[in-house]
C-alpha positions as CSV (number, residue, x, y, z in Angstrom):
1,M,0.0,0.0,0.0
2,S,1.4,3.4,-0.9
3,Q,2.0,6.1,1.6
4,P,-0.5,8.9,1.9
5,V,2.2,11.5,1.4
6,T,4.7,11.3,-1.5
7,E,7.5,13.8,-2.1
8,Y,9.4,14.0,-5.4
9,K,13.0,15.2,-5.4
10,V,13.7,18.0,-7.8
11,G,15.6,15.8,-10.2
12,D,12.9,13.1,-10.2
13,R,9.9,15.4,-11.0
14,G,8.0,14.9,-14.2
15,A,6.9,17.4,-16.8
16,P,4.8,20.4,-15.8
17,V,1.2,19.8,-15.1
18,Y,-1.1,21.2,-17.8
19,L,-4.6,21.9,-16.6
20,S,-7.2,24.5,-17.5
21,G,-10.9,24.9,-17.4
22,A,-13.9,26.9,-16.4
23,T,-14.2,27.7,-12.7
24,L,-17.3,27.6,-10.6
25,T,-17.6,31.3,-11.2
26,D,-17.4,30.9,-15.0
27,D,-13.9,32.3,-15.3
28,E,-11.2,30.5,-17.3
29,L,-8.2,29.3,-15.4
30,D,-5.0,27.9,-16.8
31,L,-2.3,26.6,-14.4
32,A,0.3,27.7,-16.9
33,S,-0.5,31.3,-16.0
34,L,0.7,30.5,-12.4
35,R,4.2,29.4,-13.4
36,G,6.7,31.0,-11.2
37,E,4.5,30.5,-8.1
38,V,4.2,27.5,-5.9
39,V,0.7,26.1,-6.5
40,V,-1.5,23.8,-4.4
41,V,-4.1,21.8,-6.4
42,N,-6.8,20.2,-4.4
43,V,-9.2,17.7,-5.9
44,W,-12.5,17.7,-4.0
45,G,-16.2,17.2,-3.9
46,S,-18.9,18.6,-1.7
47,W,-20.2,15.1,-1.0
48,C,-16.8,13.9,0.2
49,G,-16.5,13.6,4.0
50,P,-12.7,13.9,4.2
51,C,-13.0,17.0,1.9
52,R,-15.2,18.6,4.6
53,V,-12.5,17.9,7.2
54,E,-9.7,19.5,5.2
55,A,-11.6,22.4,3.7
56,P,-11.1,24.8,6.7
57,V,-7.4,23.8,6.7
58,L,-6.9,24.6,3.1
59,S,-8.9,27.9,3.4
60,R,-6.7,29.0,6.3
61,V,-3.4,28.0,4.7
62,S,-4.3,29.6,1.4
63,T,-4.8,32.9,3.2
64,D,-1.6,32.5,5.3
65,Y,0.6,31.6,2.3
66,R,-0.9,34.1,-0.2
67,E,1.7,36.7,0.7
68,R,4.5,34.2,0.2
69,G,3.6,33.6,-3.5
70,V,1.5,30.5,-3.1
71,S,-1.7,30.1,-5.2
72,F,-4.4,27.5,-4.5
73,V,-6.6,25.9,-7.1
74,G,-9.4,23.5,-6.5
75,V,-10.7,20.9,-8.9
76,N,-14.3,20.1,-8.1
77,V,-15.4,16.6,-9.2
78,K,-18.6,14.7,-9.6
79,D,-20.7,17.5,-8.2
80,N,-23.4,20.0,-9.1
81,R,-22.6,23.6,-9.2
82,A,-25.0,24.7,-6.4
83,A,-23.6,22.2,-4.0
84,A,-20.0,23.0,-4.8
85,V,-20.6,26.8,-4.4
86,A,-22.4,26.3,-1.1
87,F,-19.5,24.1,0.1
88,E,-17.0,26.8,-0.8
89,E,-19.1,29.5,1.0
90,E,-19.6,27.3,4.1
91,H,-15.9,26.6,4.4
92,G,-14.6,30.1,3.5
93,I,-12.8,28.9,0.3
94,T,-11.9,32.0,-1.7
95,Y,-9.5,30.5,-4.3
96,P,-10.9,29.3,-7.6
97,S,-12.0,25.8,-8.4
98,I,-12.2,24.3,-11.8
99,E,-15.5,22.6,-12.4
100,D,-14.7,19.1,-13.6
101,T,-18.1,17.6,-14.4
102,D,-16.8,15.8,-17.5
103,G,-13.6,14.4,-15.8
104,R,-11.1,16.1,-18.1
105,A,-9.3,17.8,-15.3
106,V,-8.8,14.6,-13.3
107,L,-7.7,12.9,-16.6
108,A,-5.1,15.6,-17.0
109,L,-3.8,14.8,-13.5
110,S,-4.1,11.0,-13.8
111,Q,-0.4,10.4,-13.4
112,Y,-0.8,11.7,-9.8
113,V,-4.5,11.5,-9.0
114,P,-6.2,8.0,-8.9
115,A,-9.5,8.3,-10.7
116,S,-11.5,7.3,-7.6
117,A,-9.4,9.1,-5.0
118,V,-10.9,12.2,-3.4
119,P,-9.5,14.3,-1.9
120,V,-6.0,14.5,-3.4
121,T,-3.7,17.5,-2.9
122,L,-0.8,18.3,-5.1
123,V,2.0,20.8,-4.4
124,L,3.5,22.1,-7.7
125,D,6.9,23.8,-7.8
126,R,7.5,27.1,-9.5
127,D,7.9,25.2,-12.8
128,G,4.5,23.6,-12.5
129,R,5.9,20.1,-11.7
130,V,4.5,18.0,-8.9
131,A,6.7,18.3,-5.8
132,A,4.4,16.4,-3.5
133,R,1.1,14.5,-3.3
134,V,-1.2,13.8,-0.4
135,L,-3.9,11.2,-0.7
136,G,-6.8,11.8,1.6
137,A,-7.6,14.7,3.9
138,V,-4.5,16.9,4.3
139,R,-3.5,18.1,7.7
140,E,-2.3,21.6,8.3
141,A,1.2,20.6,9.5
142,T,1.6,18.4,6.4
143,V,0.6,21.0,3.9
144,T,2.6,23.8,5.5
145,A,5.7,21.6,5.7
146,L,5.4,20.7,2.1
147,L,4.9,24.3,1.1
148,D,7.8,25.5,3.2
149,G,10.1,22.9,1.6
150,T,9.0,23.8,-1.9
151,L,9.2,27.5,-1.3
152,A,12.8,27.0,0.0
153,E,14.0,25.5,-3.2
154,A,16.4,27.6,-5.2
155,L,14.7,30.0,-7.6
């Protein structure tokens, strides 16, 4: 059985992640536009119990790390828009979420995100490559440690 947290050494990271789509607010978002920043990508659904546990953590950390050049992006899966928007409002999520009703976003992340695994959190380095992956609800200490390590990498 794999560990819930996987870190990838700089030299072992794959190609940059390419992901784009319409957000829950009908804006277009392309991860390529965030190159140069550390990015957290969280795959979630409003119906997912562990997602409810981690949502306040991600909301808080996204606010705490915004000034340090970290962006957060959600990928909302297998959900209806009203439930997803209500979930974000309930948990204070202010970062954008790509609406993935057709599964294309998860397919684009399939090298790192198992099709049936929710939640999954990826930390992307400044080049858009996966530096770390967390399967299941992420704890605050885990995500902050992963972010601090990725932010400390040479520019």
